[in-house]
N, C-alpha and C positions, 0 to 999 in steps of 0.2 A: 249124234249122241252128245247130251249135255254132261259135262264133267260134275257131279254132285261135290266134289270137294270145293268148288268155287262159292257155293252158298253156305259153307260151313263157316263156324267161327273159327278164329285164328289159333285157338288152343289145340285145335286138331292137328296142327303142325308140330307140337311138343318143342316149342322153342323155350329159350330160357326165360324165367319168370320176370326178370327185368326188361327183357326186351318185349314180352306180350305186355307189359304195363305202359311201357313207352308208346307202343302202337296204339292202345287204348285211350291214352292221354291224347293222342292225335287223331282220335275218332277213326281209326282203322280197326274195325271189329271183325271183318270177314275176310276170308282168303280172297276173295274177288277184289276188295279194296287194296289189298296189299299186292297183289298180281298186277294191278295196273300201274303200280309205281315203277320209277326206274331207280337205278343205283344212286343217280344224282338226287333224286327226290328224297332218298332216304338218308344221303349225307346232309341235305338241307334241314333235315328233321334231327340232326346231330347224332346219328347213329355212327358206330365205329366200324371201320372196315372188317374187322373181327365179328361183329354183330352181322353187318350185310352179308357177308359171306355165310354165316350160319343160316340167315334166312334163305339165302339161294340155293343151299344145299338142302333145306328142309321142303322148298318148293320143288325141287328136281325129284326129291324121293316121291313126291306125288304127281310128277309128270308134267309139272308147270314150271315156269321162270319168270322172273321179272320182265315188263314191258308187254304183257298178255301174250307170252310165248306159250303155247302147248306142246307137249311131247306125247300125249296120250296116244296118238294114232300110231306114233314111232313104238312104242311100248307093246301096243296090241299086235302089231305086225310081227316084232320079234317073238312074243309069247306063241303066235300062232306058229310060227316056224321051230321053236324050240320043243313046245310040247304037242 
């Protein structure tokens, strides 16, 4: 099952406007573009540690993480257990 979030524009993550602007200036327009980056890549693009932490949290809320990690199946598993 493909995660539809990956094909969404980065605005869906509701990041800080300055972070979104900086991402777009670096041609990172979709969640899948951001998802494929590492923390080090973001540091090289001059993002602060606070910005990077915010990005990580917003991705995790969608079941994703940097370096192409998915937690979608983990969430589905616990959803079925709890409900």
